[in-house]
N, C-alpha and C positions, 0 to 999 in steps of 0.2 A: 458640371452636372448635366449630362446629355438628356434631351427630351425626345420622346418617341411615343408612338401608339403601342401600348402594351397589349400583346395578344398571348394566348396560351403557347403558341409555337415560339414566340420571341422570348417569353419568360423561361421556357425550357432551354433555349439556346444560349442565353446570356451567361458569360463567365467573366472572371476577373483573375489577373495574375496572382501568384502566390503571395500571401501576406499583404494584400492590398484590398481596398473596398471601393466600389463604384456605385453611385446612386443614379438610377435611370428613372426619370419622372414622366408621368403619363400626360399626354397632351389633352386627353378627354377630361380629366379631373385635376386641375392645377393644385399642386401641393401633395399629390398622392404619387407614390413611387415604389420602386423595388431596390433595396440595397443588396448588392451582390458582393460577398466576401470571398476572396481566393482561398486556396487550400492552406491549412496550417497543420502542425503536428497534432493539435487537438481535434480539428475538423478537416481531415485529409480530403474530403469531397467538397469542401467549401460550404457556404451557407447563404441562403436567400431569405430576406425578411421584408415584409410589407411595412412601409412607413408613411406617416403624414407629417408634413412640415408646415408649421403655422406660426404666427406671431400673436402673443397675448400679453397685454400689459406692457408692451414695448420690449418683450423678451421673445426671441425666436426659440421654438421648441421642436425637437424631432421626436415623435412618438411612434414606437413600434406597436403594430396592431396584430401581428401574427407572423408565422413563418410559412414559406412555400416548401413543399406542396401540401402541407397539412391544411393550410388555408388557401382555397382556390382564388384565382384572379377575380371571378365574379363576386364571391363573398367579401373579398378584401375591398373591392370598389364600394360595395354596400356599406361596409364599416366606415370607410373613409367619408362617404357622404353623410353618415350619421354624426361623425366627429365634427365635420364642418358645419352641420346644422346646429350643434351645440354652440359652436363658436359664434354663429350669427345671432344667437340668443344672449350673447355676453357671458357665456360659461367657458371655463378652461376645460378642454376635452381630456387632458391628462388627469386633472383633479377629479373630474366626474367619473372617469374610468376607475380610478383608485377607490373612490367612495362606493361605486357599484360592486367592485370586487369584494370589498369588506362586507357589504350587505349580503352578497351571495354566500360568502363563507359563513356568516352568522346564521343564515337561514338553513343551510344544509349541514351544519356541523352539529352532530349529536355528541353527547358526553363521552360515549365509548370511543369515538374517533379522536376527539380532543384529548382524552386521557392517554391513549396509546401514542399519539404524536408527542405529547408532553414527556412521557416516559422515555421516548426514543431521542427527542431533541433537547428537552429542557433539563435532562439529567447529565448531558454531556458537558465536559469541562470547557470553559471559555477562557479567553485571554484574561489573566489576572484573577481567575476564579476557579478554585479546585474544590470539588465536593468530596467529602469523606465517603469511602466505599460503603461504610455501615449506614450512613444517612441515605445514600442512593438505594441500597437494598431495602431499608425500612420503608421509604416512601413508596417504592414500587409495590411492596407487599401490602401495605395498608390500602392503597388505592384499588388494587386488584381483589383483595379479600373483602373489604368493607364497603367500597363505593361502587365499583363497576357492577356488581350483582344487583344493586338497587337502582342505579341511574344509567345503565348502559345505553338505553334508547331515548333518554331525555334530551330535549333541545338544550344545548349548552347555554344559550343566552337566556333561557327561561328560568334557570335555577336562581332562586332568591334566598335571602337570609333565613327565612322561616324553613325552607327545605334543608338548609345546612343544620339548623337547630334540631329538626326532627331526626335527621340521620345521626348526628353526633350523640343525641340522647339515646338512640337505639343502641349504638355501639357501647355507650357507657353502661347500659343496663345488661350488656352481655348478649344481645341478640345478634345472631349470625345467620345469614341466608342458608337454606337447606343445601343448595348446590355446593357452597363452600364447605359446609360441615362434611358432606360426603367426599369431596375431593381431598380434603385435608385429614380425613379420618378423625375428625373432632379436635384436631390440634389448634385450629384457629379459634381464639376466644376474644371476647370484648372486655370491657372494664374501663374505669376512669382514665388510666394512663393510655390505654389504646385509643380512647376517644380523643385525648389531647393530641396524639400523634396523627390521627386521621384529620383533625382540624388543621394541623400544621401542614400536612401534605396537600390538602385542598387549597389552603391559602397560597401555597407556592405555585400550584398549578394555575389558579386563576390569575395570579400576578403575571405569570408567563403568558397566559392567554390574552391579557390586556396588551402586553408588549407586542404580541403577534397580531393585534387588532381583530381577535376572534370574539371578544366580548367587550362591553363598555365599562363594566364595573366588577369588583370583587365581592361576592356575597359573604365572604368570611371576614371582611373588615369589621373591626370593633366587636367581634364575637368573643365572648369570655371562654376561657378554658373550662370545660365541664368537670374535669377531675383535679383534685388538689394534689400537688406534687411537693414532696418534702426532699430537701437536699439530703443525700445519703450520709449516714454517720456510722454505718456498721463496720466494725473492725473485728478480726478474729482474735480470740483470747489465746494465751499460750497453749492451753490444753486443746483448743480447736485447731491450732496450727499443727500439733502433733497428730491429731486424728486425720486432718486433711492430708498431711504428708504421707501417712500410711496408706490412705485410700488411693492417692495418686501413684504410689509405688505399685499398687495392685493394678491400676488402670493401664500402666505400660505406655509404650510409644504409640503415637506421637503426643497424646493428650496429657499423659502423666508428667513427663519432663517439661512440656510446654507450660503447664500451669505452675509447676515448681519454679521455673525460670521467671515467670511473671511475678510470683510472690517475692522472690529474692532480689529482683532488679527494680520492681515498682514501675515497670514500663507499661504502656498502654497495650491492651489485648491485641489490637490490630498490628502494632509494631512487632510484638513478639511473634505473632502468627506469620508475619511476612519476612521474618529474619532470614537473611541469606548468608551462606558460608563465606562468600566473598567480602562481606562486611565485618566478619568476626576474626580477630587475631588472638588465638588461644595462647600463643607464646607470649605475646605482649599484654594479654589479659584486658582487651578492650574491644568494644562493639561500637562501630561507627554507623549510625543510622543516617542514610542519605536524606537530603532535604525533601525529596519528592514523597517520602514515606512518613514524615513527621508532621504533627499538627501545627507546629511552629513554623514549618516551611524552611527550616535551616538544619544543617548537619548537627547531630547530637552525639556526643561521646559518652558511652556508658562503661564504666569500669566493671570488670568481671571479677568477682570474688573467687576464692579457692573452691567453694562449694558449687558455684555456677560452672566453673571450668570442669569440675569432676562430672557434673551432669552432662555437659556438652561433649565431653570426651567419650562418654558411653552412648551417645546418640548415634544410631546407625546412619550411614550415608546412602540414601535411596539412590537407585539408578533409573535413568529414563532412556528410552531408545530414540535416537535421532539419526535419520538417514541409515537405518539398519545397524547402527552401532550403539552399544550401551555406554552412556556417559553419566557421571555423578550428577544427582539433582542439585539445583542451585539453592533449594530451600532446606532450612534446618529442620522444620517441622512440616511434614507432608505425608499424605496417605498414598498418593499415586506417583509422586516424583515430579509431576508436571506443574502442579499448582500448590500454593500455600495451604496449610491446614485450614479446614472450616468445620462446620458441624459442632459449634461450641455448645449448643443446647444438649446434644447427645453426651458430650463429655461431662457437662454439669450434671445431667440426670444420672449418669453412671456413677459419678463421684458421690452424689447424694444417696444413691441406693446403697453403696458400700458402707457409708457412714451410718445410715439408718439401720442396716442389718447388724452392724457391730454394736450399736447402742441398744438395739432390741435384745441382743443376746445378753447384754449386761444388765438389762432392765432399767436403762437410763432414759431420760426424757429425750425427745427429738431435738436435733440441732436447730438453732434459730436460722431462719432463712438467710442465705447469703448469695452474693452475685460474684461473677468473675472480677468486676471492677473493685469489689471489696478487697481483693488481694493487693491491689495498688494502694488503696487507702490504708490497709494494714501495714504495708511496708513504710509508707510515709509517716504514719502515726508512731511507729516504733523507732524510726530514724530520730524523730524529735525526742522520744522517750529515752533514747540512749545518748542524748546530749548533742545532737546535730543541730546547728543553727537553722532557722527557718529559710534563710537565703540559700543555704546549701541544699536543703531538702527540695526547694523549688527547682534548683538546677538539676538535681538528680531526676526529678519528674519531668523535666523539659517544659516547665511553665514559661511562657513568654515573659521576659522582663518588661516592666512598665517604665515609661519615660524615654528620654532621648538616648540613653545608653544602649537601648535595644538595637540601634542602628550600627553600633560598633561591637557586635557580639564577637567574643573570643572563644573559639571552640575548646581550648585547653584551659581556660580560666577556671580556677578552683578544682582542677582535676584531681589533685592529691587529696583535697578535702572530700570530694565525692567518693573516691576510692576508699578512704578511711571510713566514711559513713556506711557504705554498703558492706565493707568488711566487718564492721561491728555488728550490723544486722545479721549477716550470714553467720558470724561467729555465735551470736545469741541463738539463732535457730539451731545450729549444730549442737550447742550445749543443751538445748531443750530436748532434741532428739536423742542425745547420748544418755539421757536418764531412762529411756525406755528401751529394753533389749529387743532387738529385731528377731523376727522368725528366722531360723536357720535356712540357708539356701536349699531350695527344693522342698520346703515345708508343704504339707498337704494343703491343697486349695490355692497355692500360689502359682500364678500363671508363668509360662516360660518367659513372656515379655517382662513380667515383674522381676524375675530372677536375673534376667540379662541386664536390665537397666537400673537395678538397685544401686544406690550410692551407699558405700560402706561407711557412713558417718554415724550410724546409730547402733553399732555392734557392741558397744561397751557401755557400762554404767558410768556416771560422772565420777571423776576421781574423788575418793574419800566418801562416796555415798553409794556403796554397793547395794544392789537390789536383790533380795532373796529370790530364789527361783520362781518362775511363773510370771504371767502378765500382771502388772499392777492394776488394781481396781480403779475405776474412773474417779471415785471419791478421793482416793489417795493422790491421783494426779492433780485434781483440783487443789488439794491442800498444799501439795508440793509447789505448784506454780502460781499460787495466789501471792507469793512473796515477790519483792521487787526483782527486776531482771538481774541475773547473775553477773558478777563482775567478770568481764572477759579480758584477757591480757594477751600479750605476745602478738603473733601474726594475725590471729583472729580479731584482735582489738583494732589493729591499724589497717588490716587488709594487705600489708606489705611486709616482706622480709628484706634483707639487704640485697639479695639477688634480684628480687622483683622490683625493688626501688630503682636499681640500676637499669633494669630492662625497661621500666616505664619511662625513665628519662630518655633512653635511646629511642623509644617509640615516639615520644613527643617531639624530639628533635627531628626525627625522620619525617614526621607528619606536619612539620611547619608550625610549631608552637610560636 
């Protein structure tokens, strides 16, 4: 470690060979010096840093106080003198600098800056931690719509539990700031559930802020959820399945078949939306969901029934331009070919409008509120209703197994049972639809998309039960389908015929069962 009188000219002239570091210490202030690093691929011009070297508590410490030329020689000497003054008072300069930096951050950090930093850094995946895209989107939306308009200029450290209570209560009462109402055209609303989500988002943000030493405590700790949430139990009745299917036929691609596949497979909305053609084997009738897309973080094999294959066969293959050339899109359900389908609220609203219009024409009551997740619950409920054991239902839904057996997961375990279960459910849906005659292709009011992607599964009445001409009345449908599920036999009952069974065995052997 050479010693010399550091001057501006000397500091500019000092260099080090590539990939090496040399410390030049000042003769005027012992322990103060300049570390010169040679060129590297990351820093081709090298790097110069001011350092102080001292011993505290029997441990030698090298503390970097700045870089040259951002910090001049004169200011670096002043900082070094201040550090050694702390040492003479029995204080560790490194610990004191860290505490001062934390305090500076706390004083200058307003909620708006902290929130934007959290949404940029705190929502990013870390090692061993992957956040669901829907959770990330919901957290960002709640903070930006309900919290930032009220707290943007508040001192982050000053926010207390009473402030959280006031804000959450306002959200629960449906109060939304005027700027948000205008920007969203009135789409952003409050309510008990929204208040719960805002509280959860704030709690996550302040936990992150504590970890980053931006605040000392989390004001959301021990706060009660303002809204009462009940576990969903809504399932669609047989007549509702019929109505929904007809509305989705009219909705067309991508949302119509997207929601139909979700109903028939019982898979999560996000997994169906992000389905890729490369993961689907129509000939082998299987959909392999990669671990990175599943909630269980493991590969999941979904058998495809005849009805699902018919739907997917009619789905168009969007193209996307890459490097001036048109290539098939990777996504099964997409609007632009480049990204997976989104805009689920639009699809849901359009479907509800279609069903409401149909019921209004018949003079029937409005359909009970439902959600897209209810399609998954409807599938699961009917799997059990058609005789599928609970263990197989859980495997169809990709619920994580409990206990030590989860570490020895077998992708193809109970695959035949899962195929038979989904085959029975799709067969039941097909039998329901077969009781209602479909509109002829090109019927008035039917869109081109609806005609192109219609599944010809509902073009005949059920054998032995012909329906006289005309659309059946809603009351007749209720009476017909208030009976137990029809007995389904043959390929629809098992989801397999002999040729399919052989193909499935071949697929499983090829995929390493």
